[in-house]
N, C-alpha and C positions, 0 to 999 in steps of 0.2 A: 194677704193670703182669702182667698174667699170658703164661705162657710158651705159644706155640703149636708144637706138631712139626709137621712136615710127614713125608710119607713118599710115595713114590716108589711106583707098583703097576701095572701090568699086569693088569687084567682083563679076559674076554670076558664077554658072553651068553651063548655057546654053551657056557660052563660050565655055565650052567644051565639045566633045560627049562622051556617055559612057564610051567606047574603054579608050580613053585618061582618063579619071577618075578611071576606074580598074585599071589600069598600075601604076598610080599614088598610090593607095590603096595598089597595091603587092609591089613597090618601097621602100613602110613606113613598109614591113613587117605584115600588116594587114592579117589573114586570110579571103576569104572573097568564104568559099567552097559554101556556103549556095546563097551567088549570081550566081554562077556560074554553079550550080545544082540547081534549087530551087525543082527540083521535090524529089531530094534525099531527102531534108528537110521537103517537105511535107511527105514521104514518113516516115523519122522517127518522124515527129509529131503526124502522125496516129498509127502509133506504139506505140508511149506515151500511146495516150488516150487512144488504145486499153486498155494495160496491167492498165492503172489508172482503165478503167470503170470495168474489171475484178478484182478488190482490189490485182491483183498480183503488182510484186518491179519493178520499170521502173526508179530508180533515174541512174543505168548505163546509159541508153541511154540519159536520160536529161541531164547529165556529156556531152555526147556527143554534143548533140545538142546545148549546152551553148559552149563549146570549137569550133566546128567547125563554129558557125555564130557570134559569140560574141569574140572567140579567147581569152576566162579567161574561168580556171581550180576554180570548189569548194572544 
């Protein structure tokens, strides 16, 4: 069996600026489109709301929103 080492670290996100954190997220391959363009995410949410309110199909837009913001596909 392999050996595991554990460490107790105290880390605060305040130790890094926003750009450092965004770079780390990008380096991990996590999509952050909504974080970089919140107005586009808001526009997409408004369109989803409008379609849902009018009883129209909106699943394709919800799938795009989930993919863009969470990096997941249903």
